[in-house]
C-alpha positions as CSV (number, residue, x, y, z in Angstrom):
1,M,43.6,-46.0,86.0
2,T,42.5,-43.9,89.0
3,S,40.5,-46.1,91.4
4,T,38.5,-43.1,92.7
5,S,36.9,-42.5,89.4
6,P,33.3,-43.8,89.2
7,F,33.8,-44.3,85.5
8,A,37.0,-46.3,85.6
9,P,35.2,-49.5,84.4
10,A,34.0,-47.7,81.3
11,L,37.5,-46.9,80.1
12,H,38.6,-48.2,76.7
13,G,41.9,-46.5,77.3
14,S,43.7,-43.3,78.1
15,F,46.6,-41.6,76.2
16,G,48.5,-38.4,75.7
17,P,48.3,-35.6,73.0
18,E,50.6,-37.5,70.6
19,G,48.4,-40.6,70.6
20,G,50.6,-43.5,69.7
21,R,50.2,-47.0,70.9
22,R,47.9,-46.1,73.8
23,L,45.5,-44.4,71.4
24,A,45.7,-47.4,69.1
25,A,44.9,-49.7,71.9
26,A,41.9,-47.6,73.0
27,L,40.5,-47.5,69.5
28,S,41.0,-51.3,69.2
29,A,39.0,-51.8,72.4
30,F,36.3,-49.6,71.1
31,F,35.9,-51.6,67.9
32,E,36.1,-54.9,69.8
33,A,33.1,-53.8,72.0
34,R,31.0,-53.5,68.9
35,E,29.3,-56.4,67.2
36,I,29.3,-54.7,63.8
37,P,32.2,-52.3,62.7
38,P,30.7,-49.0,61.6
39,E,30.9,-47.8,58.0
40,T,30.6,-44.2,59.3
41,L,32.4,-43.3,62.6
42,A,31.4,-39.8,63.8
43,F,33.7,-38.0,66.1
44,G,32.1,-34.9,67.6
45,E,33.6,-31.9,69.3
46,P,31.6,-30.0,72.0
47,T,33.0,-26.7,70.6
48,H,34.8,-25.6,67.4
49,L,37.1,-23.3,69.3
50,E,39.2,-25.7,71.3
51,P,42.2,-26.7,69.0
52,A,42.9,-30.0,70.9
53,F,39.9,-31.7,69.3
54,G,41.4,-31.1,65.8
55,Y,44.7,-32.5,66.8
56,V,43.3,-35.6,68.4
57,R,41.2,-36.2,65.3
58,N,44.4,-36.2,63.3
59,R,45.9,-38.7,65.6
60,M,42.8,-40.9,65.4
61,L,42.7,-40.9,61.6
62,R,46.3,-42.1,61.4
63,E,45.3,-45.1,63.6
64,L,42.0,-45.7,61.8
65,V,43.8,-46.1,58.5
66,G,45.0,-49.4,60.1
67,H,41.4,-50.4,60.6
68,G,40.6,-49.9,56.9
69,F,39.4,-46.3,56.9
70,R,40.1,-44.5,53.6
71,S,38.3,-41.2,54.0
72,V,37.7,-38.3,56.4
73,A,34.8,-35.8,56.1
74,L,34.7,-32.5,58.0
75,E,31.9,-30.1,58.7
76,S,32.9,-27.9,55.8
77,D,31.6,-27.0,52.4
78,R,31.3,-30.1,50.2
79,V,32.1,-28.4,47.0
80,A,35.1,-26.4,48.3
81,A,36.5,-29.6,49.8
82,L,36.8,-31.0,46.3
83,R,39.9,-28.7,46.0
84,V,41.4,-30.1,49.1
85,D,40.8,-33.7,48.0
86,A,42.4,-33.0,44.6
87,F,45.5,-31.5,46.4
88,V,45.9,-34.3,49.0
89,R,45.7,-36.9,46.2
90,G,48.6,-35.4,44.2
91,G,47.0,-32.4,42.5
92,T,48.8,-29.2,41.7
93,G,48.7,-26.0,43.8
94,T,50.1,-24.9,47.2
95,L,49.1,-25.7,50.7
96,D,48.4,-22.1,51.4
97,R,46.1,-21.8,48.4
98,V,44.1,-24.9,49.3
99,M,43.7,-23.9,52.9
100,A,42.4,-20.5,51.8
101,E,39.9,-21.9,49.2
102,G,39.0,-25.4,50.3
103,F,37.2,-24.7,53.6
104,S,34.1,-22.8,54.8
105,H,33.5,-21.3,58.3
106,D,37.1,-20.0,58.4
107,F,38.2,-23.6,59.1
108,G,41.1,-23.2,56.7
109,R,42.7,-21.0,59.4
110,F,42.9,-23.8,61.9
111,D,46.4,-25.1,62.4
112,A,45.1,-28.6,63.1
113,N,43.3,-28.6,59.7
114,R,46.5,-27.5,58.0
115,E,48.4,-30.3,59.7
116,L,45.7,-32.8,58.5
117,V,45.9,-31.6,54.9
118,A,49.7,-31.7,54.9
119,W,49.7,-35.3,56.4
120,L,47.2,-36.6,53.9
121,R,49.3,-35.2,51.0
122,A,52.4,-36.9,52.3
123,Y,50.6,-40.2,53.2
124,N,49.0,-40.5,49.8
125,D,52.1,-39.8,47.8
126,G,53.0,-42.8,45.8
127,R,50.1,-44.9,47.0
128,P,47.5,-46.4,44.6
129,D,44.0,-45.0,44.7
130,G,42.5,-47.8,46.8
131,E,45.0,-47.1,49.6
132,Q,44.8,-43.3,49.5
133,V,42.9,-41.4,52.2
134,A,40.3,-39.0,50.6
135,F,39.2,-35.7,52.1
136,H,35.6,-34.6,52.0
137,G,33.3,-31.8,53.3
138,F,29.8,-32.8,54.3
139,D,28.3,-29.3,55.0
140,A,26.2,-27.3,52.5
141,P,28.0,-24.3,51.0
142,M,26.7,-21.7,53.5
143,E,27.8,-19.8,56.5
144,T,26.0,-19.2,59.8
145,M,24.7,-15.8,58.8
146,S,24.7,-16.0,55.0
147,A,24.0,-18.4,52.2
148,P,25.3,-17.7,48.7
149,A,23.5,-17.6,45.4
150,P,23.3,-21.0,43.6
151,R,25.0,-19.4,40.6
152,A,28.4,-21.0,40.5
153,F,27.1,-24.5,41.3
154,L,24.2,-24.4,38.9
155,L,26.3,-23.0,36.1
156,H,28.9,-25.7,36.6
157,L,26.3,-28.4,36.1
158,H,24.7,-26.6,33.1
159,R,28.1,-26.1,31.5
160,Y,29.0,-29.8,31.9
161,L,25.8,-30.9,30.3
162,T,26.0,-28.4,27.5
163,E,29.6,-29.2,26.6
164,H,28.9,-32.9,26.3
165,L,25.2,-33.1,25.1
166,G,25.0,-29.8,23.2
167,P,22.5,-27.0,24.0
168,D,19.7,-28.8,22.1
169,G,20.4,-32.2,23.6
170,F,18.5,-31.7,26.8
171,L,15.7,-29.7,28.5
172,H,16.9,-26.2,29.5
173,G,20.0,-26.4,27.4
174,R,19.5,-22.8,26.3
175,A,17.9,-21.6,29.5
176,D,18.5,-18.0,30.5
177,L,19.9,-18.7,33.9
178,E,21.6,-15.4,34.4
179,R,18.2,-13.6,34.2
180,L,16.7,-15.9,36.8
181,L,19.7,-15.7,39.1
182,G,19.8,-11.9,39.2
183,D,21.9,-10.1,41.7
184,D,24.0,-12.4,44.0
185,E,23.7,-9.9,46.8
186,R,20.0,-10.4,47.3
187,W,20.7,-14.1,47.9
188,S,23.8,-13.8,50.1
189,S,22.8,-10.8,52.4
190,T,22.6,-11.3,56.1
191,A,19.2,-9.7,56.0
192,A,17.8,-12.7,54.1
193,V,18.9,-14.9,57.0
194,L,17.5,-12.7,59.7
195,A,14.1,-11.9,58.2
196,A,11.9,-13.9,55.7
197,E,10.7,-10.8,53.9
198,H,14.3,-10.1,52.7
199,S,14.8,-13.6,51.2
200,P,14.4,-14.3,47.5
201,G,13.7,-17.9,48.2
202,A,10.0,-17.9,47.5
203,S,10.2,-15.7,44.4
204,A,9.0,-16.9,41.0
205,E,12.6,-16.9,39.8
206,A,13.7,-19.1,42.7
207,S,10.9,-21.5,42.0
208,A,11.8,-21.7,38.3
209,L,15.5,-22.3,39.2
210,R,14.5,-25.2,41.5
211,G,12.6,-26.8,38.6
212,I,15.4,-26.3,36.2
213,T,18.0,-27.7,38.6
214,D,15.9,-30.8,39.2
215,D,15.5,-31.3,35.5
216,L,19.3,-30.9,35.0
217,L,20.0,-33.5,37.7
218,V,17.6,-35.9,36.1
219,T,19.4,-35.4,32.8
220,L,22.7,-36.0,34.5
221,N,21.5,-39.4,35.7
222,A,19.6,-40.3,32.6
223,Q,22.7,-39.6,30.4
224,A,25.3,-41.0,32.8
225,P,26.6,-43.8,30.5
226,R,27.2,-41.3,27.7
227,L,28.6,-38.6,30.0
228,V,31.0,-40.9,31.9
229,A,32.2,-42.3,28.6
230,A,32.9,-38.8,27.3
231,T,34.6,-37.6,30.5
232,S,35.1,-39.8,33.5
233,L,33.2,-41.0,36.6
234,A,35.1,-38.4,38.7
235,D,34.0,-35.6,36.4
236,W,30.4,-36.9,36.4
237,R,30.4,-37.0,40.2
238,R,31.9,-33.5,40.4
239,A,29.0,-32.2,38.2
240,R,26.5,-34.1,40.5
241,T,28.0,-32.6,43.6
242,H,27.7,-29.1,42.1
243,G,24.1,-29.7,41.1
244,R,23.2,-31.1,44.5
245,A,24.8,-28.0,46.1
246,A,22.7,-25.7,43.9
247,M,19.5,-27.6,44.7
248,G,20.4,-27.6,48.4
249,L,20.9,-23.9,48.4
250,L,17.6,-23.3,46.7
251,R,15.9,-25.5,49.3
252,Y,17.6,-23.6,52.1
253,H,16.7,-20.2,50.6
254,A,13.1,-21.4,50.3
255,Q,13.2,-22.1,54.0
256,L,14.7,-18.6,54.7
257,A,11.6,-17.2,53.0
258,D,9.2,-19.0,55.5
259,P,7.5,-16.3,57.6
260,A,7.1,-18.6,60.6
261,A,7.6,-17.4,64.2
262,P,11.3,-16.7,64.8
263,A,12.1,-19.8,66.9
264,E,10.3,-22.1,64.6
265,R,11.9,-20.5,61.5
266,L,15.4,-21.0,63.0
267,S,14.6,-24.6,63.9
268,R,13.4,-25.3,60.4
269,M,16.5,-23.6,58.9
270,S,18.7,-25.8,61.1
271,A,16.7,-28.9,60.1
272,V,17.2,-28.2,56.4
273,R,20.9,-27.7,56.8
274,D,21.3,-31.0,58.6
275,A,19.1,-32.8,56.0
276,L,21.5,-31.4,53.3
277,M,24.4,-32.7,55.4
278,V,22.9,-36.2,55.3
279,E,22.5,-36.0,51.5
280,N,26.2,-35.1,51.3
281,L,27.1,-38.0,53.6
282,H,25.1,-40.4,51.5
283,G,27.0,-39.1,48.4
284,I,30.3,-39.5,50.2
285,R,29.6,-43.1,51.2
286,D,28.3,-43.9,47.7
287,G,31.8,-43.1,46.4
288,E,33.7,-44.6,49.3
289,R,31.8,-47.8,50.1
290,D,34.2,-50.0,48.1
291,R,37.3,-48.3,49.6
292,G,36.6,-48.4,53.3
293,P,34.8,-46.7,56.2
294,T,34.7,-42.9,56.7
295,L,35.6,-40.8,59.7
296,V,33.1,-37.9,60.0
297,C,34.1,-34.9,62.2
298,G,31.9,-32.0,63.3
299,H,30.1,-30.5,66.2
300,N,28.3,-32.8,68.7
301,A,25.1,-31.0,67.9
302,H,25.2,-32.2,64.3
303,L,26.4,-35.8,65.0
304,R,24.4,-36.8,68.1
305,R,21.8,-39.5,67.7
306,D,18.9,-37.6,69.5
307,R,17.2,-34.3,68.8
308,S,19.6,-31.4,68.9
309,S,19.0,-28.1,70.6
310,L,20.7,-24.8,71.3
311,R,19.9,-21.4,72.7
312,M,20.2,-18.7,70.0
313,G,19.2,-15.1,70.4
314,G,17.2,-15.8,73.4
315,M,15.2,-18.6,71.6
316,D,15.3,-22.4,71.9
317,V,16.2,-23.9,68.5
318,V,15.4,-27.6,68.2
319,W,15.9,-30.0,65.3
320,F,17.0,-33.4,64.2
321,G,20.7,-33.3,63.4
322,A,22.5,-35.2,60.7
323,G,23.6,-37.9,63.2
324,A,20.0,-38.5,64.3
325,I,18.8,-38.9,60.7
326,L,21.7,-41.0,59.6
327,A,21.6,-43.3,62.6
328,T,17.9,-43.9,61.9
329,L,18.6,-44.8,58.2
330,V,21.7,-47.0,58.6
331,G,21.4,-48.3,62.1
332,D,24.6,-50.0,63.4
333,G,26.5,-48.7,60.4
334,Y,26.7,-45.4,62.2
335,A,28.7,-44.9,65.5
336,F,29.1,-41.7,67.4
337,V,32.0,-40.7,69.7
338,A,31.0,-37.5,71.6
339,G,33.7,-35.1,72.6
340,S,33.9,-33.7,76.1
341,L,36.2,-31.1,77.7
342,G,37.3,-30.3,81.2
343,R,39.6,-27.3,81.3
344,S,40.7,-25.2,78.4
345,A,43.3,-22.3,78.5
346,T,42.3,-21.2,75.0
347,L,38.6,-20.8,75.9
348,G,39.2,-19.7,79.4
349,L,37.2,-22.7,80.6
350,D,38.0,-23.5,84.2
351,E,38.1,-26.9,86.0
352,P,34.6,-28.5,85.8
353,P,32.5,-28.3,88.9
354,A,32.0,-31.3,91.1
355,G,28.7,-33.0,90.5
356,T,29.0,-32.8,86.7
357,Y,30.0,-35.5,84.2
358,E,33.1,-33.5,83.3
359,G,33.9,-33.2,87.0
360,A,33.7,-37.0,87.4
361,L,35.7,-37.7,84.2
362,R,38.6,-35.6,85.4
363,R,39.4,-38.4,87.9
364,V,40.0,-40.8,85.0
365,S,43.8,-41.1,84.4
366,G,45.3,-39.6,81.3
367,Q,45.0,-36.3,79.7
368,Y,42.7,-37.8,77.0
369,A,40.4,-40.8,77.7
370,L,38.1,-42.9,75.5
371,L,35.2,-44.4,77.4
372,D,32.2,-46.6,76.7
373,A,29.1,-44.4,77.0
374,H,26.8,-47.2,78.0
375,R,29.1,-48.3,80.8
376,I,29.3,-44.7,82.0
377,L,25.6,-44.8,82.4
378,E,25.8,-48.1,84.2
379,A,28.4,-46.8,86.6
380,T,26.3,-43.7,87.3
381,G,23.8,-45.8,89.1
382,D,21.7,-43.7,91.4
383,T,24.1,-40.8,91.3
384,S,22.7,-37.7,89.6
385,Y,25.0,-35.5,87.6
386,G,24.1,-32.0,86.7
387,V,25.0,-30.0,83.6
388,R,27.9,-27.6,84.1
389,E,26.8,-24.0,84.3
390,D,30.3,-22.3,84.3
391,V,30.1,-21.9,80.5
392,R,29.9,-18.6,78.6
393,P,28.1,-18.4,75.2
394,E,31.2,-17.1,73.4
395,Q,33.1,-20.3,74.4
396,G,30.6,-22.3,72.2
397,Y,30.9,-25.2,74.6
398,A,28.0,-27.7,74.8
399,P,28.4,-29.5,78.2
400,L,28.0,-33.3,78.6
401,D,24.6,-34.4,79.8
402,D,22.4,-37.5,80.2
403,A,20.8,-37.1,76.7
404,T,24.2,-37.1,75.0
405,L,25.4,-40.1,76.9
406,R,22.2,-42.1,76.1
407,H,22.6,-41.4,72.4
408,C,26.3,-41.9,71.8
409,D,28.6,-45.0,71.7
410,A,31.6,-43.5,73.4
411,V,33.0,-40.3,75.0
412,L,36.4,-38.9,74.2
413,H,37.2,-36.6,77.2
414,I,40.0,-34.1,77.2
415,A,40.8,-33.4,80.8
416,A,42.9,-30.3,80.2
417,A,43.9,-28.4,77.1
418,G,46.6,-25.7,77.0
419,R,47.1,-23.1,74.3
420,G,48.6,-24.0,71.0
421,R,49.5,-27.4,69.5
422,P,49.4,-30.1,72.2
423,G,52.9,-30.6,73.6
424,E,54.2,-27.3,72.3
425,E,54.4,-23.7,73.6
426,G,52.5,-21.0,71.8
427,A,49.0,-19.8,71.3
428,E,46.3,-20.7,68.8
429,V,42.9,-19.1,69.1
430,G,40.4,-20.6,66.8
431,P,38.6,-18.3,64.4
432,G,34.8,-18.1,64.1
433,D,32.1,-17.3,66.7
434,G,31.6,-20.7,68.2
435,A,28.5,-21.5,66.1
436,V,27.7,-25.0,65.2
């Protein structure tokens, strides 16, 4: 431990890229500092484009299994992730196929995610269900600049009900959904995201689809004993996940059709997306509660406990993220570890300037360090730390600041990250545009 670091007293532990016993000790110190162990442990990354965060997440999960964790949830499409979960729990298919089809936001191209899926498959092999580690996505099925038609999700739910209740056994059993859905392109176009007048979300057809979807979900719940007996609880939950995805998309498309001022419209769009994330996380915990806690991984902006904000297209976008909502609802059952980054070869991010939190954290020993956020603030005392300004928009990096520290439980700081897999030569440049 470096004595010159003002944050040395806050250190739970430091470790290298491969994790191991020092990472295990740091996590144990983190849990010992809490009166109540969290049911949901959120690990945030300050940018999606630095591969080191994905690799340290993988190392963390391996250690967290020893603390009873039996599931991991990534900021990726909830429905697509069902394919990944089936694969890692012994299903058929290939790793290449599941990486191509089981992720949104191009996250299937990340080598750290591939490593995670391969490890889960190997770990689960031969273990009973209660000991297997499940994979989930907690995002809605949308991209930054597009949102698909609800077609596939709504038709899945409708088909499930029709097959087991008959077309005359429930309301809308013979509904003409194809006519109401219309052309998928009008839903998924980028123009619909950019301007309210191009969105079909406020059309009569969209309103009718929202009512139908709601009725179908009510039927799914009302007939749960009969449906589960005819199929299985897993099949029923899969139908519910598809139905909720359809409803979520219809809600999001309705927000896209809101002709509010641009900054307010973007803020409301972000708020709806994160509210859908929370619904997904509730669904995930509903299925995992009896098996153990869940590690949730995504951008700091979605997982922080306070109001989130970002600069987009010259506008300030402000909303309550999933972490702020979930922490309000479950209290101490939610814990948040914020990711922080010093230097990154992949991003071209230089050493952090003196006078910033990242600049002070570089003096804590170890390439990676886990620190208690409250004790960082205590150690800060009368010293004022600024927000680093050496960041370019394309790096997608959200610097550490007072607000983040006040609303997280711990900070995982990566002092320096090279290119490629930690500890190996080679390059890995993350896909995507750095969006949250």
